[in-house]
Structures are given as structure tokens and as C-alpha cells.
DRENDO-1510 file (C-alpha; in Angstrom, 1 decimal, always signed):
<recs>
REC; n; res; u; v; w
REC; 1; ASP; -6.3; +29.1; +30.2 .
REC; 2; ASP; -4.7; +25.7; +29.8 .
REC; 3; ASP; -6.5; +24.2; +32.8 .
REC; 4; ALA; -9.9; +25.2; +31.4 .
REC; 5; ALA; -8.9; +23.9; +28.0 .
REC; 6; LEU; -7.9; +20.5; +29.5 .
REC; 7; ALA; -11.1; +20.3; +31.6 .
REC; 8; ALA; -13.2; +21.0; +28.5 .
REC; 9; ALA; -11.4; +18.3; +26.5 .
REC; 10; GLN; -12.0; +15.9; +29.4 .
REC; 11; CYS; -15.6; +16.7; +29.4 .
REC; 12; LEU; -16.0; +16.1; +25.8 .
REC; 13; GLU; -14.2; +12.8; +26.0 .
REC; 14; CYS; -16.5; +11.9; +28.9 .
REC; 15; ILE; -19.6; +12.8; +26.7 .
REC; 16; ALA; -18.2; +10.5; +23.9 .
REC; 17; THR; -17.7; +7.7; +26.4 .
REC; 18; VAL; -21.3; +7.9; +27.7 .
REC; 19; LEU; -22.5; +8.0; +24.1 .
REC; 20; LYS; -20.6; +4.6; +23.5 .
REC; 21; GLY; -22.7; +3.1; +26.2 .
REC; 22; VAL; -26.1; +4.3; +25.1 .
REC; 23; CYS; -25.7; +4.4; +21.3 .
REC; 24; SER; -27.8; +1.3; +20.9 .
REC; 25; GLN; -30.7; +3.1; +22.5 .
REC; 26; GLU; -32.0; +5.4; +19.7 .
REC; 27; SER; -34.6; +7.0; +22.0 .
REC; 28; MET; -31.9; +8.1; +24.4 .
REC; 29; LEU; -29.9; +9.6; +21.5 .
REC; 30; LYS; -33.0; +11.6; +20.4 .
REC; 31; LYS; -33.1; +13.1; +24.0 .
REC; 32; LEU; -29.4; +13.9; +24.0 .
REC; 33; GLU; -29.2; +15.4; +20.5 .
REC; 34; PRO; -30.7; +18.9; +21.5 .
REC; 35; LEU; -28.3; +19.1; +24.4 .
REC; 36; LEU; -25.2; +18.1; +22.3 .
REC; 37; LEU; -25.9; +19.7; +19.0 .
REC; 38; PRO; -25.2; +23.4; +20.1 .
REC; 39; LEU; -21.8; +22.3; +21.3 .
REC; 40; VAL; -21.0; +20.5; +18.1 .
REC; 41; LEU; -22.1; +23.5; +16.0 .
REC; 42; LYS; -20.0; +25.8; +18.1 .
REC; 43; ILE; -16.9; +23.8; +17.6 .
REC; 44; LEU; -17.5; +23.3; +13.9 .
REC; 45; GLY; -18.6; +26.9; +13.1 .
REC; 46; ASP; -16.0; +29.0; +14.9 .
REC; 47; ASP; -13.3; +29.3; +12.2 .
REC; 48; GLY; -11.0; +26.9; +13.8 .
REC; 49; ASP; -10.8; +28.6; +17.3 .
REC; 50; PHE; -11.7; +25.3; +18.9 .
REC; 51; ILE; -9.8; +23.0; +16.6 .
REC; 52; GLU; -8.4; +21.2; +19.7 .
REC; 53; TYR; -11.9; +19.9; +20.4 .
REC; 54; LEU; -12.8; +19.0; +16.7 .
REC; 55; GLU; -11.9; +15.3; +17.2 .
REC; 56; CYS; -14.5; +15.0; +20.1 .
REC; 57; ALA; -17.0; +17.0; +18.2 .
REC; 58; LEU; -16.8; +14.7; +15.1 .
REC; 59; ASP; -16.9; +11.7; +17.5 .
REC; 60; ILE; -20.1; +12.9; +19.0 .
REC; 61; LEU; -21.5; +13.7; +15.6 .
REC; 62; THR; -20.8; +10.3; +14.3 .
REC; 63; PHE; -22.8; +8.7; +17.2 .
REC; 64; LEU; -25.8; +11.1; +16.5 .
REC; 65; THR; -25.8; +10.3; +12.8 .
REC; 66; TYR; -24.8; +6.6; +12.6 .
REC; 67; PHE; -27.0; +5.2; +15.4 .
REC; 68; GLN; -30.2; +7.0; +14.5 .
REC; 69; GLY; -32.5; +5.7; +11.8 .
REC; 70; GLN; -33.7; +9.1; +10.8 .
REC; 71; LEU; -31.8; +12.4; +11.0 .
REC; 72; SER; -33.5; +15.6; +12.1 .
REC; 73; GLN; -33.4; +18.8; +10.2 .
REC; 74; GLN; -31.4; +20.4; +13.0 .
REC; 75; LEU; -28.7; +17.7; +12.7 .
REC; 76; TRP; -28.3; +18.6; +9.0 .
REC; 77; GLN; -27.0; +22.1; +10.1 .
REC; 78; CYS; -23.7; +20.4; +10.7 .
REC; 79; PHE; -23.3; +19.1; +7.2 .
REC; 80; PRO; -22.1; +22.4; +5.4 .
REC; 81; LEU; -20.0; +23.2; +8.4 .
REC; 82; ILE; -18.1; +20.1; +8.0 .
REC; 83; TYR; -17.3; +21.2; +4.5 .
REC; 84; VAL; -16.3; +24.7; +5.6 .
REC; 85; ALA; -14.0; +23.3; +8.3 .
REC; 86; PHE; -12.4; +20.9; +5.8 .
REC; 87; ASP; -11.9; +23.6; +3.3 .
REC; 88; GLN; -10.6; +26.3; +5.5 .
REC; 89; TRP; -8.9; +25.0; +8.7 .
REC; 90; ALA; -9.3; +21.2; +9.3 .
REC; 91; TYR; -8.0; +19.5; +6.1 .
REC; 92; ASP; -6.1; +16.9; +8.2 .
REC; 93; TYR; -9.4; +15.7; +9.9 .
REC; 94; LEU; -10.9; +14.2; +6.6 .
REC; 95; ASN; -10.8; +10.7; +7.8 .
REC; 96; MET; -12.8; +11.5; +10.9 .
REC; 97; MET; -15.3; +13.5; +8.8 .
REC; 98; VAL; -16.0; +10.7; +6.3 .
REC; 99; PRO; -18.1; +8.4; +8.7 .
REC; 100; CYS; -20.4; +11.4; +9.5 .
REC; 101; LEU; -20.8; +12.3; +5.8 .
REC; 102; GLN; -21.5; +8.7; +4.8 .
REC; 103; SER; -24.2; +8.5; +7.5 .
REC; 104; TYR; -25.9; +11.7; +6.2 .
REC; 105; ILE; -25.8; +10.4; +2.6 .
REC; 106; SER; -27.1; +6.9; +3.5 .
REC; 107; LYS; -29.7; +7.9; +6.1 .
REC; 108; SER; -31.3; +10.8; +4.2 .
REC; 109; PRO; -30.4; +10.5; +0.6 .
REC; 110; GLN; -33.3; +12.8; -0.7 .
REC; 111; VAL; -32.1; +15.5; +1.7 .
REC; 112; PHE; -28.6; +15.1; +0.5 .
REC; 113; LEU; -29.6; +15.3; -3.2 .
REC; 114; THR; -31.8; +18.4; -2.9 .
REC; 115; GLY; -30.0; +20.3; -0.2 .
REC; 116; ALA; -27.6; +23.2; -0.6 .
REC; 117; ALA; -25.4; +25.3; +1.5 .
REC; 118; THR; -25.3; +29.1; +1.3 .
REC; 119; LEU; -21.6; +30.0; +1.5 .
REC; 120; PRO; -20.0; +33.4; +1.1 .
REC; 121; GLU; -19.0; +32.6; -2.5 .
REC; 122; ALA; -22.2; +31.0; -3.7 .
REC; 123; THR; -25.0; +28.6; -3.0 .
REC; 124; ILE; -23.6; +25.1; -3.5 .
REC; 125; SER; -25.5; +21.8; -3.5 .
REC; 126; TYR; -24.6; +19.2; -1.0 .
REC; 127; VAL; -23.5; +16.8; -3.8 .
REC; 128; ASN; -21.1; +19.4; -5.2 .
REC; 129; LEU; -19.7; +20.0; -1.6 .
REC; 130; ILE; -18.8; +16.3; -1.5 .
REC; 131; ILE; -17.3; +16.4; -5.0 .
REC; 132; SER; -15.3; +19.4; -4.0 .
REC; 133; MET; -13.9; +17.6; -0.9 .
REC; 134; VAL; -12.9; +14.6; -2.9 .
REC; 135; THR; -11.3; +16.6; -5.7 .
REC; 136; LYS; -9.3; +18.8; -3.3 .
REC; 137; THR; -8.1; +15.7; -1.5 .
REC; 138; ILE; -7.2; +13.7; -4.6 .
REC; 139; THR; -5.4; +16.6; -6.2 .
REC; 140; ASN; -3.6; +17.8; -3.1 .
REC; 141; ASP; +0.1; +16.7; -2.9 .
REC; 142; ARG; -0.1; +16.8; +0.9 .
REC; 143; ALA; -2.9; +14.2; +1.0 .
REC; 144; SER; -1.9; +10.8; +2.0 .
REC; 145; GLU; -2.9; +7.7; +0.1 .
REC; 146; MET; -5.2; +6.7; +2.9 .
REC; 147; GLU; -6.9; +10.1; +2.9 .
REC; 148; CYS; -7.5; +9.7; -0.8 .
REC; 149; ARG; -9.0; +6.3; -0.3 .
REC; 150; TYR; -11.3; +7.7; +2.4 .
REC; 151; ALA; -12.4; +10.4; +0.1 .
REC; 152; LEU; -13.1; +8.1; -2.8 .
REC; 153; SER; -15.4; +6.1; -0.5 .
REC; 154; LEU; -17.7; +9.1; -0.6 .
REC; 155; PHE; -18.3; +8.6; -4.3 .
REC; 156; MET; -19.2; +5.0; -3.6 .
REC; 157; CYS; -21.6; +5.9; -0.9 .
REC; 158; ILE; -23.5; +8.3; -3.2 .
REC; 159; LEU; -23.7; +5.6; -6.0 .
REC; 160; HIS; -25.0; +3.1; -3.6 .
REC; 161; ASN; -27.6; +5.2; -1.9 .
REC; 162; CYS; -28.9; +7.3; -4.7 .
REC; 163; PRO; -29.8; +4.9; -7.5 .
REC; 164; ASN; -30.8; +6.4; -10.9 .
REC; 165; GLN; -30.5; +10.0; -9.5 .
REC; 166; VAL; -27.0; +11.0; -10.0 .
REC; 167; ASP; -26.4; +10.4; -13.7 .
REC; 168; VAL; -25.3; +14.0; -14.2 .
REC; 169; TYR; -22.5; +13.6; -11.7 .
REC; 170; LEU; -21.0; +10.4; -13.2 .
REC; 171; PRO; -18.6; +12.4; -15.5 .
REC; 172; PHE; -17.1; +14.1; -12.4 .
REC; 173; PHE; -16.8; +10.8; -10.5 .
REC; 174; ASN; -14.9; +9.3; -13.4 .
REC; 175; GLU; -12.7; +12.2; -14.1 .
REC; 176; ILE; -11.5; +12.2; -10.4 .
REC; 177; SER; -11.3; +8.5; -9.9 .
REC; 178; LEU; -9.7; +7.5; -13.2 .
REC; 179; GLY; -7.3; +10.4; -12.8 .
REC; 180; LYS; -6.2; +8.9; -9.5 .
REC; 181; LEU; -6.0; +5.5; -11.0 .
REC; 182; GLY; -3.6; +6.8; -13.7 .
REC; 183; GLN; -1.4; +8.2; -11.0 .
REC; 184; GLN; -1.3; +4.9; -9.1 .
REC; 185; ILE; -1.1; +2.6; -12.1 .
REC; 186; SER; +2.5; +1.6; -11.4 .
REC; 187; ALA; +2.4; +1.7; -7.6 .
REC; 188; LYS; +3.7; -1.3; -5.7 .
REC; 189; GLN; +0.8; -1.3; -3.3 .
REC; 190; ALA; -2.6; -1.8; -5.0 .
REC; 191; LEU; -4.7; -0.3; -2.1 .
REC; 192; THR; -5.5; +3.0; -3.8 .
REC; 193; ARG; -6.2; +1.3; -7.1 .
REC; 194; ILE; -8.5; -1.1; -5.4 .
REC; 195; SER; -10.4; +1.9; -3.9 .
REC; 196; VAL; -10.8; +3.3; -7.5 .
REC; 197; TYR; -12.2; -0.1; -8.5 .
REC; 198; GLN; -14.7; +0.0; -5.8 .
REC; 199; VAL; -16.0; +3.3; -7.2 .
REC; 200; LEU; -15.8; +2.0; -10.8 .
REC; 201; GLY; -17.7; -1.2; -9.8 .
REC; 202; SER; -20.3; +0.9; -8.0 .
REC; 203; ALA; -20.9; +3.0; -11.1 .
REC; 204; LEU; -21.1; -0.1; -13.4 .
REC; 205; TYR; -23.7; -1.5; -11.1 .
REC; 206; TYR; -25.5; +1.9; -10.9 .
REC; 207; ASN; -25.6; +2.2; -14.8 .
REC; 208; PRO; -23.4; -0.1; -16.8 .
REC; 209; ALA; -24.0; +1.5; -20.2 .
REC; 210; LEU; -23.4; +5.1; -18.9 .
REC; 211; GLN; -20.3; +4.1; -17.0 .
REC; 212; LEU; -18.8; +2.3; -20.0 .
REC; 213; MET; -19.6; +5.4; -22.1 .
REC; 214; GLU; -17.6; +7.6; -19.7 .
REC; 215; MET; -14.7; +5.3; -19.9 .
REC; 216; GLU; -14.8; +5.1; -23.6 .
REC; 217; LYS; -14.8; +8.9; -23.8 .
REC; 218; ARG; -11.4; +8.8; -22.2 .
REC; 219; ALA; -10.2; +5.8; -24.2 .
REC; 220; VAL; -9.1; +3.9; -21.1 .
REC; 221; THR; -11.6; +1.0; -21.1 .
REC; 222; GLY; -9.3; -1.8; -22.1 .
REC; 223; GLN; -6.4; -0.7; -20.0 .
REC; 224; VAL; -8.5; -0.1; -16.9 .
REC; 225; PHE; -10.2; -3.5; -17.0 .
REC; 226; MET; -6.9; -5.4; -17.7 .
REC; 227; LYS; -5.3; -3.8; -14.8 .
REC; 228; TRP; -8.4; -4.4; -12.6 .
REC; 229; LEU; -8.4; -8.2; -13.6 .
REC; 230; GLN; -4.7; -8.3; -12.6 .
REC; 231; ASP; -5.3; -6.6; -9.2 .
REC; 232; VAL; -8.2; -9.0; -8.3 .
REC; 233; GLU; -5.6; -11.3; -6.8 .
REC; 234; ALA; -4.6; -8.4; -4.3 .
REC; 235; MET; -8.2; -8.0; -3.0 .
REC; 236; GLU; -8.5; -9.6; +0.4 .
REC; 237; LYS; -11.5; -7.6; +1.8 .
REC; 238; TRP; -15.1; -8.4; +1.0 .
REC; 239; LEU; -15.9; -4.9; -0.1 .
REC; 240; PRO; -13.7; -4.7; -3.2 .
REC; 241; ARG; -14.4; -8.2; -4.0 .
REC; 242; LYS; -18.2; -7.5; -3.9 .
REC; 243; MET; -18.0; -4.4; -5.9 .
REC; 244; THR; -15.8; -6.2; -8.6 .
REC; 245; THR; -18.3; -9.0; -8.7 .
REC; 246; LEU; -21.5; -6.7; -9.0 .
REC; 247; GLY; -19.7; -4.2; -11.2 .
REC; 248; ILE; -18.3; -6.7; -13.8 .
REC; 249; GLY; -21.5; -8.9; -13.6 .
REC; 250; SER; -23.6; -5.8; -14.4 .
REC; 251; ILE; -21.8; -5.6; -17.8 .
REC; 252; PHE; -23.5; -8.8; -18.9 .
REC; 253; LYS; -26.9; -7.0; -18.5 .
REC; 254; LEU; -26.0; -5.1; -21.8 .
REC; 255; PRO; -26.6; -6.4; -25.2 .
REC; 256; THR; -23.3; -7.4; -26.7 .
REC; 257; GLN; -24.0; -5.2; -29.8 .
REC; 258; SER; -24.1; -2.1; -27.5 .
REC; 259; MET; -20.8; -3.0; -25.8 .
REC; 260; PRO; -17.6; -1.3; -26.9 .
REC; 261; GLN; -15.3; -3.5; -28.7 .
REC; 262; SER; -12.7; -3.2; -25.9 .
REC; 263; ILE; -15.2; -4.9; -23.7 .
REC; 264; VAL; -16.4; -7.5; -26.2 .
REC; 265; SER; -12.8; -8.7; -26.7 .
REC; 266; ILE; -12.4; -9.6; -23.0 .
REC; 267; LEU; -15.8; -10.9; -22.2 .
REC; 268; PRO; -14.6; -14.4; -21.5 .
REC; 269; GLN; -12.1; -13.0; -18.9 .
REC; 270; LEU; -14.8; -10.8; -17.4 .
REC; 271; LEU; -17.1; -13.7; -17.1 .
REC; 272; HIS; -14.5; -15.9; -15.5 .
REC; 273; THR; -13.6; -13.3; -13.0 .
REC; 274; ALA; -17.1; -12.5; -12.0 .
REC; 275; VAL; -18.0; -16.2; -11.6 .
REC; 276; ARG; -14.8; -17.1; -9.8 .
REC; 277; VAL; -14.9; -14.2; -7.3 .
REC; 278; ALA; -18.6; -14.8; -6.5 .
REC; 279; LEU; -17.9; -18.4; -5.7 .
REC; 280; MET; -14.8; -17.6; -3.7 .
REC; 281; MET; -16.8; -15.1; -1.6 .
REC; 282; LYS; -19.6; -17.6; -0.9 .
REC; 283; ASN; -17.1; -20.5; +0.0 .
REC; 284; GLU; -15.3; -18.2; +2.5 .
REC; 285; SER; -18.5; -17.0; +4.0 .
REC; 286; GLN; -19.7; -20.6; +4.5 .
REC; 287; LYS; -16.4; -21.6; +5.9 .
REC; 288; LYS; -16.4; -18.7; +8.4 .
REC; 289; ALA; -20.0; -19.6; +9.5 .
REC; 290; SER; -18.8; -23.2; +9.9 .
REC; 291; ASP; -15.7; -22.3; +11.9 .
REC; 292; GLY; -17.7; -20.1; +14.1 .
REC; 293; LEU; -20.1; -22.9; +15.0 .
REC; 294; ASP; -17.1; -25.2; +15.7 .
REC; 295; GLU; -15.6; -22.5; +18.0 .
REC; 296; ASP; -18.9; -22.3; +19.9 .
REC; 297; GLU; -19.1; -26.1; +20.3 .
REC; 298; GLU; -15.4; -26.2; +21.4 .
REC; 299; GLY; -16.1; -23.4; +23.9 .
REC; 300; ASP; -19.1; -25.3; +25.4 .
REC; 301; ALA; -17.0; -28.5; +25.6 .
REC; 302; ALA; -14.2; -26.6; +27.4 .
REC; 303; THR; -16.5; -25.3; +30.1 .
REC; 304; GLY; -18.5; -28.5; +30.3 .
REC; 305; GLY; -21.6; -26.6; +29.6 .
REC; 306; GLU; -21.3; -24.9; +33.0 .
REC; 307; ASP; -22.1; -21.3; +33.6 .
REC; 308; VAL; -18.9; -19.1; +33.3 .
REC; 309; GLY; -20.2; -16.5; +35.6 .
REC; 310; ASP; -21.9; -13.1; +35.5 .
REC; 311; ILE; -20.1; -10.7; +33.2 .
REC; 312; ASP; -21.0; -7.9; +35.6 .
REC; 313; ALA; -19.6; -9.6; +38.6 .
REC; 314; GLY; -17.3; -7.7; +40.8 .
REC; 315; PHE; -13.5; -7.5; +40.6 .
REC; 316; GLY; -10.7; -8.1; +43.2 .
REC; 317; GLU; -8.5; -5.3; +44.4 .
REC; 318; ASP; -5.6; -6.4; +42.2 .
REC; 319; VAL; -7.7; -6.9; +39.1 .
REC; 320; ASP; -8.3; -4.1; +36.4 .
REC; 321; VAL; -11.9; -3.1; +36.3 .
REC; 322; THR; -12.7; -4.4; +32.9 .
REC; 323; ASN; -13.5; -7.7; +31.2 .
REC; 324; ALA; -13.5; -9.3; +27.7 .
REC; 325; ALA; -17.3; -9.4; +27.5 .
REC; 326; ASP; -17.8; -5.6; +28.2 .
REC; 327; ASP; -14.9; -4.8; +25.8 .
REC; 328; ALA; -16.4; -6.9; +23.0 .
REC; 329; TYR; -19.7; -5.4; +23.5 .
REC; 330; ARG; -18.5; -1.9; +23.3 .
REC; 331; LYS; -16.4; -2.6; +20.3 .
REC; 332; ALA; -19.3; -4.4; +18.6 .
REC; 333; LEU; -21.3; -1.2; +19.1 .
REC; 334; MET; -18.6; +0.7; +17.3 .
REC; 335; GLY; -18.8; -1.7; +14.3 .
REC; 336; THR; -15.1; -2.6; +14.4 .
REC; 337; SER; -12.9; -4.5; +16.8 .
REC; 338; ASP; -9.9; -2.2; +16.8 .
REC; 339; TRP; -11.6; +1.3; +16.4 .
REC; 340; ASP; -9.9; +2.8; +19.5 .
REC; 341; ASP; -6.4; +1.5; +18.7 .
REC; 342; ASP; -6.7; +2.6; +15.0 .
REC; 343; MET; -7.9; +6.1; +15.9 .
REC; 344; ALA; -5.1; +6.5; +18.5 .
REC; 345; LYS; -2.5; +5.4; +15.9 .
REC; 346; PHE; -4.0; +7.9; +13.5 .
REC; 347; LEU; -3.9; +10.8; +15.9 .
REC; 348; MET; -0.4; +10.1; +17.2 .
REC; 349; GLY; +1.1; +9.9; +13.7 .
REC; 350; ASP; +1.8; +6.1; +14.0 .
REC; 351; TRP; -0.5; +5.0; +11.1 .
REC; 352; ASP; +0.9; +2.7; +8.4 .
REC; 353; GLU; +0.0; +4.2; +5.1 .
REC; 354; ASP; +0.4; +0.9; +3.4 .
REC; 355; ALA; -1.9; -0.9; +5.8 .
REC; 356; GLU; -5.3; -2.2; +4.4 .
REC; 357; ASP; -8.2; +0.1; +5.0 .
REC; 358; VAL; -11.0; -1.3; +7.2 .
REC; 359; ASP; -14.1; -1.8; +5.3 .
REC; 360; GLU; -16.1; -4.3; +7.4 .
REC; 361; GLU; -18.2; -1.6; +9.0 .
REC; 362; TYR; -19.3; +0.0; +5.7 .
REC; 363; GLU; -22.9; -0.5; +5.1 .
REC; 364; SER; -25.1; +0.2; +2.0 .
REC; 365; PRO; -28.3; -1.2; +0.4 .
REC; 366; LEU; -26.1; -3.3; -1.7 .
REC; 367; ASP; -25.3; -5.5; +1.4 .
REC; 368; ALA; -28.6; -7.3; +0.8 .
REC; 369; ILE; -27.6; -8.5; -2.7 .
REC; 370; ASP; -26.1; -12.0; -2.9 .
REC; 371; GLU; -23.3; -12.0; -5.3 .
REC; 372; VAL; -23.9; -15.6; -6.4 .
REC; 373; ILE; -27.5; -15.1; -7.1 .
REC; 374; PHE; -26.9; -11.8; -8.9 .
REC; 375; VAL; -24.2; -13.2; -11.3 .
REC; 376; SER; -26.2; -16.3; -11.9 .
REC; 377; ASP; -29.4; -14.5; -12.8 .
REC; 378; THR; -27.5; -12.0; -14.9 .
REC; 379; LEU; -25.8; -14.7; -16.9 .
REC; 380; LYS; -28.8; -16.9; -17.4 .
REC; 381; GLN; -30.8; -13.9; -18.7 .
REC; 382; ALA; -27.9; -13.0; -21.1 .
REC; 383; PHE; -27.5; -16.6; -22.3 .
REC; 384; THR; -31.3; -16.7; -23.0 .
REC; 385; GLN; -31.5; -13.4; -24.8 .
REC; 386; GLU; -28.3; -13.9; -26.9 .
REC; 387; PRO; -27.6; -17.6; -27.3 .
REC; 388; GLY; -25.3; -17.1; -30.3 .
REC; 389; PRO; -22.8; -14.6; -28.8 .
REC; 390; TYR; -22.7; -16.5; -25.5 .
REC; 391; GLN; -22.0; -19.8; -27.2 .
REC; 392; GLN; -19.0; -18.2; -28.7 .
REC; 393; ILE; -18.0; -16.9; -25.3 .
REC; 394; GLN; -18.4; -20.2; -23.7 .
REC; 395; ALA; -16.3; -21.8; -26.5 .
REC; 396; ALA; -13.5; -19.5; -25.5 .
REC; 397; LEU; -13.6; -20.4; -21.9 .
REC; 398; PRO; -11.2; -23.1; -20.5 .
REC; 399; PRO; -13.0; -26.3; -19.2 .
REC; 400; GLU; -12.5; -25.3; -15.5 .
REC; 401; SER; -14.3; -21.9; -16.1 .
REC; 402; VAL; -17.2; -23.7; -17.7 .
REC; 403; GLN; -17.4; -26.0; -14.8 .
REC; 404; ALA; -17.3; -22.9; -12.4 .
REC; 405; VAL; -20.3; -21.4; -14.3 .
REC; 406; GLN; -22.3; -24.6; -13.8 .
REC; 407; GLN; -21.3; -24.7; -10.1 .
REC; 408; LEU; -22.4; -21.1; -9.9 .
REC; 409; PHE; -25.9; -21.9; -11.3 .
REC; 410; ILE; -26.2; -24.9; -8.9 .
REC; 411; THR; -25.1; -22.8; -5.8 .
REC; 412; ALA; -27.6; -20.1; -6.7 .
REC; 413; ASP; -30.4; -22.6; -7.0 .
REC; 414; ASN; -29.5; -24.1; -3.7 .
REC; 415; LEU; -29.4; -20.7; -2.0 .
REC; 416; ARG; -32.8; -19.9; -3.4 .
REC; 417; ALA; -34.3; -23.2; -2.1 .
REC; 418; GLN; -32.8; -22.6; +1.3 .
REC; 419; ALA; -34.2; -19.1; +1.5 .
REC; 420; SER; -37.6; -20.5; +0.4 .
REC; 421; GLN; -37.5; -23.2; +3.0 .
REC; 422; GLN; -36.6; -20.8; +5.8 .
REC; 423; ALA; -39.4; -18.4; +4.7 .
REC; 424; THR; -41.9; -21.3; +4.8 .
REC; 425; GLN; -40.7; -22.4; +8.3 .
REC; 426; GLN; -41.0; -18.8; +9.7 .
REC; 427; SER; -44.5; -18.4; +8.2 .
</recs>
């Protein structure tokens, strides 16, 4: 009855709240997993009979997958059930499914690559389940642009976590991503195009020769890159900037003779963009770090260096039982400062489709790559291996671009020296 359903929903919400408090303790999650997993499996695997509890089930599954370093075989039972739910009765919950799926792919890539689900129609590999989910989202007229962007992030996740292992799937990634780019080419908002560029940049970093071949097959290379270079100005988040820098920078790993003419003709523009965006990201990162130190110093000065009190101190009768320190801690564990507000807006239908997607909590092995050092090393190697062609490219660059390249080399050398000094001090 309604009372029982309400009580069940409240219990699930209580479980999710408890998980928020203990998610940093992996040993605790390991103990809770056998108790919670049957509940999640029941909700996911009952043909939508418990759809009113699906949000909480996915919430619980996100905790169990994201905050554990290794995923158990039992936890993988949920993976095909997520696909079945999406395919048959929970299409509108894609945005809540994506974080779980990303965790599965990133935490256990080999299980993901070799696994398969036995469905009534056939046995389908896990990779093909993801491709199917993305395809159905991108080609469905009911899908919002935000849902399309979430879906495309799954391709990016695969490319980042499965190096040199998904060549055979690259044509599918391109067919779907470039098809979506074609639909959005004249859209006023660049957000969906930027999500496509993230996939294309990931594919270029994964295998620049193979990716350019796929684009050449479709005769879109020149058009895509010219639009991409224009849309760089609309990129305000670190993730599209990073993938633009790494993707375009990866092109310079190829011998110029093996590049398609559509790329050779715009090499100066590509070089300029990779260098400029890499330096811009580094400058902004350093500025944020400097501003953070300044704020800390101002805070210390404002309090006179005195103890501001115990964050767990009691509260008066007329004070809400909460404090900023606790809120910041909980939100930090979630990996984003506005997770609860954003989720509430989504569920209540008050989500702005033109708002920028949050990408700060996205994690991948590529996070460890410094964009400045990567572009610097790639260009130096290219200049060394093919001095003639790159002298021509340099001659085509305006003076400010040549200066930017020199600044990039200097910055990369300084970063290496700092890293070496820190390593020496730590040892």
C-alpha cells in the first residue's frame, strides 16, 4: 500500500545518507555490500515493478562502485541489469546510470572488455551494451541534449581506460559521434558539439592514425577540425580543453607524409591551438593555486590565527543542526559542490538543458598527463624528426605563435625541474 511504499522509500534514502557518511571507508563498504546488493538487484531486475525506488538503488550502486578500488564479481551482476532497465523501462534514468557505468569501466576495464551478458535475444558483450545505450540515446528524438552528452561520455571513458584494446570499436564511436556533430553543427549552444570533441580528442590520443583514417573515410576531416577550432573559444571547462590539447597534440606524433592533406593544410592552426590552450590551462591552474593560498592567508588574518572552534560543537535551540564544515565535507566526498541541488533539479524537471555539464568529478588515467609537457615533448620530437616540414610550419606562424611555442618549451622545462626537485627532497 501507499504507506508501505513511502516507508520503503524512506528506508532507502536513509541507507543512501548513511553511505554518504562512510563512503571514504572502503572496508566499511566491503562489509555493507553483501547486505545491500540483493536489494539493488531486486529493484533493477524486476521489470520495472519497483521503478519508484530506482533512483535510490542507483544512488546506492554509485557509492558501491565509485568508492571501492576493486569491484567484486558479485557487484558485476548489476551491470547487464542496468542495460536491461534502460532498454525496457527506465530510459529516463540514463543520467543516473552513467556514473555507475563509468565506475565499472574505469575500475575493472579487463572485466568490462571480456564480459558478456546473456539476454533473451542473444549473448552480447559489455562493450556492445554500452554502444547500444549510446546509440539509442543519440538517435532517439525524445532524448534531451544533456542525456546525449552523458551518453557520449561513456565512449570517452572507454577510450581513456582501455588503451590499445578497442580498435575494432572505433568505427562505431565515430559513426555515432560524428553523426551527432552533424546534427548540432549549426546549434547556437556549443555544449553538445564540445562533448563530441571530447570523444574525438580521446580517440586521437588513443590512436591518431586510426582516428584520422576514420574521419577521412567519411570525408569530414577538414570540416570537423575547422568547426572544432572555432568552438575552442566556447570551452570553459578543463575537460574539453584537456582533450582538445591532448587530441590535437597527438596528431603531431604522426609523420607529416602520413597525414591526410586536409590536416597538413591546417597544421599551423592546429599547432597554435594546442600550444595556446595548454599554456592557458597551466596559467589558470597556477592562478587558482595562488588565489587559494591568498584566501587561506586572508582567513588566518581575519581570525587572528585563533582557533575558530570545534566543528562538532553543539548547537543552540534556535540554530539549525548543520554547519558549513560538515556540509563541505559531505559534498567533497561526493566529488562536487552542488550534487544534491543538481540532482533535485533534474528529478523535479527544473533542469536547464542549456546549462554547462559538470565535468570536474570525471576521473581517468589521463588526469596524470600534464598538457604542457605532453605538447612540448611531442612538438620537440616532431621538430627533430622532420626539421624541413616543421620549418615551413614555423614560417607560416605569426610571431606571437612562435613566441608561445618558445614559452611552452620553457614552461615544460621548468615543470620538469620542479618535479625533479620535489622528488629529490622527498627522497
